[in-house]
C-alpha positions in Angstrom: 45.5 50.4 147.2 47.2 52.3 144.8 50.9 54.2 145.7 53.4 56.7 144.6 56.4 55.6 145.3 59.7 58.0 144.5 62.8 55.3 144.5 65.6 56.6 146.4 69.0 56.1 145.4 70.2 53.7 148.3 67.0 53.5 149.9 66.0 50.1 151.3 62.5 49.6 149.5 63.5 51.3 146.3 66.5 48.7 146.1 64.0 46.3 146.6 61.8 47.3 144.0 64.1 47.9 141.5 66.5 44.4 141.9 64.7 42.4 143.6 60.8 42.4 143.7 59.2 39.9 140.7 56.1 41.1 138.5 52.9 39.7 140.4 54.9 38.7 143.5 53.0 39.1 147.0 54.0 41.6 149.4 52.5 42.0 152.9 51.6 46.2 153.4 49.8 47.9 155.7 47.4 50.5 154.3 47.8 54.4 155.5 46.4 54.9 159.4 45.8 58.7 158.9 41.7 60.4 158.6 43.8 62.9 156.2 40.5 64.1 154.6 38.6 67.8 153.4 36.2 69.0 155.9 32.6 68.2 154.1 30.9 71.0 156.2 33.0 73.5 155.5 32.1 75.8 152.3 35.1 77.2 152.4 37.2 77.1 149.3 40.2 74.7 149.5 44.0 74.3 148.4 45.8 71.5 148.2 50.0 72.0 148.6 51.4 68.6 148.0 54.8 67.9 147.5 56.1 65.0 145.2 54.4 62.0 146.1 52.9 63.8 148.8 50.2 64.0 145.9 48.8 60.7 146.6 46.0 61.5 148.9 44.9 64.8 147.5 44.5 62.5 144.1 42.3 60.2 146.2 40.3 63.0 147.3 40.2 65.0 143.9 38.7 61.5 142.3 36.0 61.5 144.6 34.7 65.0 144.1 35.4 64.0 140.2 32.5 61.0 141.2 30.6 63.0 142.9 30.0 66.1 140.8 31.5 68.0 143.4 32.4 71.2 142.4 34.6 72.9 145.3 36.5 75.4 144.2 39.9 74.5 144.8 43.1 75.2 143.8 46.7 72.2 144.1 49.8 73.3 144.2 52.4 70.3 143.7 56.1 70.4 144.1 58.3 68.7 142.6 62.4 69.1 142.4 63.1 69.1 138.3 61.1 68.7 135.1 62.1 65.1 135.0 59.8 64.3 138.1 56.6 65.5 136.9 54.5 62.9 137.4 50.8 62.1 137.0 50.2 64.9 134.9 47.2 62.8 132.4 45.7 62.4 136.1 45.8 65.8 137.1 44.4 66.9 133.4 41.3 64.5 133.7 40.6 65.4 137.0 40.8 69.0 135.9 38.3 68.7 133.0 36.2 66.7 135.2 35.9 69.4 138.2 35.0 72.7 136.9 36.9 74.8 139.8 40.2 73.3 140.2 42.9 74.7 139.3 46.2 72.5 139.1 50.0 74.4 139.2 52.9 72.4 139.1 55.8 73.8 141.0 59.1 72.9 139.9 61.8 74.0 142.2 65.4 73.7 140.2 63.4 74.6 137.1 65.4 73.8 133.8 65.6 76.8 130.7 62.3 75.8 129.0 60.0 75.3 132.2 57.4 77.6 132.0 55.3 76.4 135.0 55.9 78.1 138.6 59.4 78.3 139.5 60.2 77.7 143.0 58.5 75.5 146.1 54.8 74.9 146.5 55.2 77.1 149.9 56.6 80.1 147.5 53.2 79.2 144.8 51.0 79.7 148.3 52.3 82.8 149.4 52.0 84.6 145.8 48.7 82.4 145.9 47.7 84.0 149.0 48.8 87.6 148.7 45.7 87.3 146.0 43.1 86.0 147.6 40.2 87.7 150.4 38.4 84.7 151.2 39.3 82.7 153.7 40.6 79.0 152.9 40.6 75.7 153.8 44.3 74.8 153.5 45.6 70.9 153.1 49.2 70.2 153.2 50.5 67.0 152.6 54.6 66.3 151.7 58.2 67.0 153.5 58.7 68.5 156.8 59.7 71.5 155.7 57.4 72.1 153.3 54.9 71.6 156.0 56.3 74.1 158.3 56.8 76.2 155.5 53.1 76.3 154.0 51.9 76.5 157.5 54.4 79.6 158.4 52.9 81.3 155.3 49.8 80.4 155.6 49.2 81.8 158.9 50.8 84.6 158.3 48.4 85.4 155.6 45.8 85.4 158.4 44.6 81.6 157.8 43.6 80.5 161.1 45.4 77.8 162.1 42.2 75.4 162.8 41.6 75.5 159.6 45.0 74.0 158.3 44.9 70.3 157.8 48.4 68.4 157.2 49.9 65.3 156.7 53.4 65.1 157.5 56.1 62.9 156.0 58.1 60.7 158.7 
């Protein structure tokens, strides 16, 4: 198992990881219990929307696509609050090299003056993307509840069938 963990100030697990956990120490965890994944029978292009550590399932899916030389048209929008929070850049760049039809866009909600990427949330990026796309998509969402809800509304308003919208919400 691999984990993407965002350290939260005063968070119970974050505090444990930062101040108590020791390298090599064993801890008991439960693996994800959901069934979030791509619809393999679908030929529609895929659009992945990730908020922060909601990137985790998409990294797994994209790695599988790379391992199997799957060249399915795929757009990934990854949202961060600011430039300093950006992570997994090397992994994403390697996946873009391995998957010919993968496009990755990092979205920064509160950009600094020198940020040259997309300014706004992944939901904002989805809205702009859907305004310029005339094909039916499968939309996959993973992240904070507000992001998932906003992106769902944007997709439905753009004509995406709700049955083609798949999500994994943070609790």
